[in-house]
C-alpha positions in Angstrom: 22.8 -17.1 5.3 20.1 -15.7 2.9 17.3 -18.2 3.2 14.7 -18.6 0.3 11.8 -21.0 -0.1 14.2 -22.8 -2.4 17.2 -23.2 -0.3 20.2 -20.9 1.0 20.9 -18.6 -1.7 24.6 -18.2 -0.8 25.5 -21.7 -1.7 23.5 -22.2 -5.1 26.5 -22.3 -7.4 27.8 -25.1 -5.0 24.8 -27.0 -5.0 25.2 -28.7 -8.6 22.4 -29.6 -11.0 19.9 -32.3 -9.6 20.0 -35.6 -11.3 17.5 -36.4 -14.0 14.7 -38.5 -12.6 11.6 -40.1 -14.4 10.3 -37.6 -17.1 13.7 -36.9 -18.8 15.2 -33.7 -18.0 12.1 -32.1 -16.2 13.9 -32.5 -12.6 17.0 -30.8 -13.9 14.8 -27.8 -15.5 13.1 -27.5 -12.2 16.1 -27.5 -10.4 17.4 -24.7 -12.7 14.3 -22.9 -12.2 14.3 -22.8 -8.4 18.0 -21.8 -8.4 17.0 -18.9 -10.5 14.1 -18.0 -8.3 16.4 -18.2 -5.2 19.0 -15.9 -7.0 16.3 -13.4 -7.8 15.3 -13.0 -4.0 19.0 -12.8 -3.2 19.7 -10.2 -5.8 16.7 -8.1 -4.9 17.8 -8.4 -1.2 21.1 -7.0 -1.8 20.8 -4.5 -4.7 16.7 -4.0 -5.0 14.8 -5.0 -8.1 15.5 -1.6 -10.1 19.3 -2.3 -9.8 19.5 -5.9 -10.3 20.3 -7.2 -13.7 20.2 -10.5 -15.4 24.0 -10.9 -14.8 23.3 -10.7 -10.8 20.8 -13.4 -11.2 23.2 -15.7 -13.4 26.3 -15.2 -11.2 24.1 -15.8 -8.0 22.3 -18.9 -9.3 25.3 -20.5 -11.3 22.8 -21.0 -14.4 24.3 -20.3 -17.9 22.8 -17.5 -19.9 21.5 -19.8 -22.5 19.8 -22.1 -19.8 18.2 -18.9 -18.2 16.9 -17.7 -21.6 15.4 -21.3 -22.5 13.0 -20.6 -19.4 12.6 -16.6 -19.1 12.9 -14.0 -21.6 14.3 -11.6 -18.9 14.7 -10.6 -15.1 11.1 -9.5 -15.2 9.7 -12.9 -16.5 11.8 -14.7 -14.1 10.5 -12.4 -11.2 6.9 -12.6 -12.1 7.2 -16.5 -12.2 8.9 -16.6 -8.8 6.0 -14.1 -7.7 3.2 -16.7 -8.8 4.9 -19.4 -6.9 5.3 -17.6 -3.8 1.9 -16.0 -3.7 0.5 -19.7 -4.1 2.8 -21.0 -1.8 1.5 -18.5 0.9 -1.9 -18.2 0.2 -3.2 -22.0 -0.6 -2.3 -23.3 2.9 -4.5 -20.3 4.3 -7.3 -21.4 2.0 -7.2 -24.9 3.0 -7.1 -23.9 6.8 -10.1 -21.9 6.5 -12.1 -24.8 4.7 -11.5 -26.9 7.8 -14.5 -27.2 10.1 -14.5 -25.4 13.7 -15.4 -22.3 15.3 -15.8 -19.5 12.5 -13.8 -16.9 14.4 -11.1 -19.3 15.6 -10.7 -20.6 12.2 -10.4 -17.0 10.6 -8.1 -15.8 13.4 -5.8 -18.7 12.8 -5.7 -18.1 9.2 -4.4 -14.3 9.6 -1.8 -15.8 12.1 -0.7 -18.5 9.3 -0.1 -15.5 7.0 1.8 -13.9 9.6 3.9 -16.8 10.5 4.7 -17.8 6.9 5.9 -14.2 6.1 8.2 -13.9 9.1 9.6 -17.3 8.2 10.7 -16.4 4.6 11.2 -12.4 5.0 13.5 -12.2 1.9 11.0 -13.7 -0.3 8.3 -11.6 1.3 10.1 -8.4 0.8 10.7 -9.4 -3.0 6.8 -9.8 -3.4 5.4 -7.1 -1.2 8.2 -4.3 -1.2 10.3 -4.7 -4.4 7.4 -5.7 -6.8 6.3 -1.9 -6.9 9.7 -1.2 -8.8 8.7 -3.7 -11.3 6.0 -1.5 -12.5 2.4 -2.6 -13.1 3.5 -5.8 -14.3 5.3 -6.4 -11.1 2.3 -5.3 -9.1 -0.4 -7.3 -11.1 0.3 -10.7 -9.1 0.3 -9.1 -5.7 -3.1 -7.1 -6.8 -4.5 -10.5 -7.7 -3.2 -12.1 -4.4 -4.7 -9.3 -2.4 -8.0 -9.7 -4.2 -8.0 -13.5 -3.2 -7.0 -12.6 0.5 -10.0 -10.3 0.5 -12.2 -13.0 -0.9 -11.0 -15.4 1.6 -11.2 -13.1 4.6 -14.6 -11.8 3.7 -16.1 -15.4 3.3 -14.4 -16.1 6.7 -15.5 -13.1 8.6 -18.8 -13.2 7.3 -19.2 -16.7 8.6 -19.0 -15.3 12.2 -22.2 -14.4 13.7 -23.3 -11.0 13.6 -21.0 -10.1 10.6 -22.8 -12.0 7.8 -23.7 -8.8 6.0 -20.4 -6.9 6.3 -20.0 -4.5 3.4 -17.3 -5.4 1.0 -15.5 -1.8 1.1 -15.0 -2.6 5.0 -13.8 -5.7 4.5 -11.4 -4.5 1.8 -10.3 -1.9 4.1 -9.5 -4.4 7.1 -7.4 -6.3 4.7 -5.6 -2.9 3.7 -5.0 -2.3 7.2 -3.3 -5.5 7.6 -1.2 -5.0 4.6 0.1 -1.8 5.4 1.5 -3.1 8.8 3.0 -6.2 7.2 4.4 -4.0 4.6 6.0 -1.6 7.1 7.5 -4.3 9.2 9.1 -5.8 5.9 10.5 -2.7 4.5 11.9 -1.9 7.8 13.3 -5.2 8.4 11.2 -5.8 11.4 9.7 -9.1 10.1 10.4 -10.7 13.5 7.5 -8.8 15.2 4.8 -10.1 12.7 3.8 -13.5 14.6 3.2 -11.2 17.8 1.0 -9.0 16.1 -1.7 -11.7 15.2 -4.1 -10.9 18.4 -3.8 -7.2 18.1 -4.5 -7.0 14.5 -7.5 -9.2 14.7 -9.0 -7.4 17.7 -8.5 -4.4 15.6 -10.5 -5.8 12.7 -13.3 -7.1 15.0 -13.8 -3.6 16.2 -15.8 -3.0 12.7 -19.3 -4.0 12.6 -22.1 -3.8 10.3 -23.2 -0.2 9.9 -27.0 0.7 9.7 -26.4 3.1 6.9 -24.4 2.9 3.6 -20.9 4.4 4.3 -20.2 5.0 0.3 -22.8 7.5 -1.1 -23.0 10.6 -3.0 -22.1 13.6 -0.7 -24.0 16.3 -3.1 -20.6 18.4 -2.8 -18.7 19.7 -5.7 -17.4 17.3 -8.3 -13.6 18.1 -8.7 -13.2 16.3 -11.9 -13.4 19.7 -13.8 -10.4 21.0 -12.0 -8.1 18.4 -13.8 -4.4 19.5 -13.3 -5.0 23.1 -13.0 -2.6 24.7 -10.7 -3.3 27.1 -8.2 -2.0 30.8 -8.7 0.7 30.7 -6.2 2.4 27.9 -8.2 2.6 30.0 -11.3 5.1 32.6 -9.6 7.2 29.9 -8.2 9.6 27.9 -10.5 10.0 25.3 -7.8 6.3 24.7 -7.4 6.0 24.6 -11.1 8.5 21.7 -11.4 7.3 19.9 -8.7 3.7 19.8 -10.1 5.3 18.8 -13.6 7.2 15.9 -12.0 4.1 14.8 -10.3 2.2 14.8 -13.5 4.9 13.0 -15.7 5.2 10.5 -12.8 1.3 9.9 -12.7 1.5 9.4 -16.4 4.6 7.3 -17.0 5.3 6.0 -13.4 8.1 6.9 -11.0 10.8 4.6 -12.4 10.3 5.6 -16.1 10.4 9.2 -15.3 13.5 11.0 -16.2 14.8 14.6 -15.5 14.4 15.5 -19.1 10.8 14.6 -19.0 10.0 17.0 -15.9 12.1 19.8 -17.4 10.1 19.5 -20.6 6.9 19.3 -18.8 7.8 22.5 -16.7 8.9 24.4 -19.6 12.2 24.9 -18.1 15.8 23.9 -19.1 17.4 21.1 -17.2 20.2 23.4 -16.2 17.4 25.5 -14.7 15.8 22.4 -13.0 19.2 21.3 -11.3 19.2 25.1 -9.6 16.4 23.8 -7.5 16.8 20.0 -7.3 19.7 17.9 -7.4 17.9 14.6 -8.8 14.9 12.7 -9.3 15.2 11.6 -5.5 15.4 15.2 -4.4 12.4 16.2 -6.6 10.3 13.1 -5.1 11.2 14.2 -1.7 10.1 17.9 -2.5 6.8 17.0 -4.0 6.0 14.4 -1.2 6.9 17.4 1.6 5.0 20.0 -0.5 2.0 17.9 -1.2 1.8 16.7 2.4 2.1 20.2 4.0 -0.9 21.4 1.3 -2.8 18.2 2.3 -2.8 19.2 6.1 -3.2 22.7 5.4 -6.5 22.0 3.3 -7.7 19.6 6.0 -7.4 21.1 9.5 -8.6 24.6 9.3 -12.1 23.4 8.7 -11.7 20.5 11.3 -10.8 23.0 14.0 -14.2 25.0 13.3 -16.1 22.0 14.0 -18.5 22.0 16.7 -17.0 18.8 18.3 -14.0 16.5 18.0 -16.0 13.7 16.5 -17.6 16.0 13.6 -14.2 17.5 13.4 -12.6 14.0 12.1 -15.5 13.7 9.4 -14.9 17.2 8.2 -11.0 17.0 8.4 -11.1 13.7 6.2 -13.8 15.2 3.8 -11.6 18.2 3.4 -8.5 15.9 2.6 -10.1 13.9 0.1 -11.3 17.2 -1.4 -7.6 18.2 -1.6 -6.8 15.0 -3.4 -9.6 14.9 -5.5 -8.5 18.6 -7.0 -4.9 17.4 -7.1 -5.3 14.3 -8.9 -1.4 14.0 -9.7 -0.5 14.7 -6.0 -3.2 12.3 -5.2 -1.4 9.4 -7.5 2.1 10.1 -6.4 1.1 9.9 -2.7 -1.2 7.0 -2.8 0.1 4.8 -5.6 3.3 6.1 -7.0 5.1 6.3 -4.0 5.4 2.6 -3.4 7.9 2.2 -6.3 10.3 4.8 -4.9 11.4 2.8 -2.0 11.3 2.8 2.0 12.3 6.4 2.4 9.6 7.8 0.5 7.0 5.9 2.0 8.2 6.8 5.4 8.0 10.6 4.3 4.6 10.1 2.8 3.5 8.3 6.3 4.8 11.1 8.4 2.5 13.6 7.0 -0.5 11.2 6.6 -0.1 10.2 10.3 0.2 13.6 11.5 -3.4 14.5 10.1 -4.7 11.4 11.3 -3.1 11.7 14.8 -4.0 15.6 15.1 -7.9 14.7 14.3 -7.9 11.9 16.8 -5.9 13.6 19.7 -8.8 15.5 21.1 -10.6 12.2 21.1 -8.0 9.7 22.6 -7.2 12.6 25.5 -10.6 11.7 26.9 -10.4 8.0 26.4 -8.1 5.2 27.1 -5.2 5.5 24.4 -5.4 3.5 21.4 -2.5 1.0 21.3 0.1 1.8 18.6 -0.7 -1.3 16.3 -4.1 -0.7 15.9 -3.9 2.9 15.4 -1.1 1.9 12.7 -3.5 -0.5 11.0 -6.3 2.3 11.0 -4.2 4.8 9.0 -3.2 1.6 6.8 -6.8 1.1 6.1 -7.5 4.6 5.1 -4.4 4.3 2.8 -5.7 1.3 1.5 -9.1 2.9 0.6 -7.2 5.7 -1.2 -5.0 3.5 -3.1 -8.1 1.4 -4.4 -10.0 4.3 -5.4 -7.5 6.4 -7.0 -5.7 3.3 -8.7 -9.4 2.5 -10.1 -9.6 6.2 -11.6 -12.2 7.4 -9.1 -10.1 10.2 -7.7 -12.6 12.8 -8.7 -15.0 10.9 -6.5 -12.8 10.8 -3.3 -15.2 13.0 -1.2 -17.7 10.3 -1.5 -15.4 8.0 0.8 -15.2 10.6 3.6 -17.9 8.8 5.5 -16.2 5.3 5.1 -12.8 6.7 6.0 -14.7 8.5 9.3 -15.8 5.3 10.3 -12.6 3.6 9.8 -10.8 6.1 11.9 -13.4 6.2 14.7 -14.7 2.8 15.3 -11.6 1.4 16.9 -11.7 4.4 19.3 -15.3 4.9 20.1 -17.0 1.9 19.0 -18.6 0.9 15.7 -22.1 2.2 16.3 -21.4 5.6 17.5 -18.6 5.7 14.6 -21.3 5.2 12.1 -23.6 7.6 13.7 -20.9 10.4 12.9 -19.6 8.9 9.6 -23.1 9.3 8.2 -24.7 12.3 9.8 -25.8 15.3 7.7 -23.4 18.0 8.5 -24.6 21.4 7.6 -22.1 24.1 6.6 -20.8 26.2 9.8 -21.1 29.9 9.3 -18.4 32.3 10.5 -19.3 33.3 14.2 -21.8 30.5 15.0 
């Protein structure tokens, strides 16, 4: 049985139309609409949004083509309308709960639990919105982005009502919600949604490890502006057809989106024939895998050497993250692919992206965790998710060249759950002098 908020999707064709009630055929139109919504969720669950057709939705819903087009222009219009209803049905109860009287922290913690419970109750609907929506392109993501903005606003108001957190910076609150989102997104795409209700206490405890820092975390670094580097490839790439193709793929995907990118586009951008391209890569999925693996390896190589030369493990985190931000700022196409475009490419691509990202964070934190009690897996996962969330927000907003300015914020996010908020803020905002060779 495939459950949806509008009934069992496996029995839609047996349900029959609802009888018309007061208001003429409005009840009938509503029933048809709900059947189409349920069928869209079922089709996405079975085939994914990209492979779902109008015919799939019609077959599952039992609604005629004429009736479908009376309500929606196409699959995308139906999907967007379904998203809007699901988002409202999930967030409205949370907003209502947060408006009730009571202890501010208990109320806020319960609001998070309400969301986790509702997502676990309707996993296929949640997957359609939070996972499959990226395959629908910018239009499909827009309702989720708006929903995230609303969740950030609700969480910000709720957390700022807790004593000692009234002045919490917006960027930290956004990162907290981003960390929650990444944990939820992973459970949904890996079909582990049954875990979500049990994670509420850990995710809330992790969020409360962040407190008001005494110095701003987002501020100019005084370091080089990478905007002038644009898409200039490093010298080694000019001697490697494989690297030239990978970079062409990343550039086209950043311009057109992953789903719209074709092999022909990439071959033209790389100035090679499609036959030459296929000597190195079997298809677009193979290209994506290579681009994520190559960019991930380069990100780690750009970040860790400087970190290893740092005077202490805490400073190493700050230096490593700033170096990583510098790499992404200098490689805007790789930055977009890893932080934004990868979500449209499916669970396997996200898992590959996450491996290198988690390897970098784990390596930077390993010396610190060795001297302290080990950070449980879920808070560590949320920490990495919060960092991804900041990168996504900055890159999506066109601020890739300014990513090094976010290094203090990322350092604070990485360290606060491990060493405490006050010490993390000191490390994040300290002036770091360049370390000379032999010192």
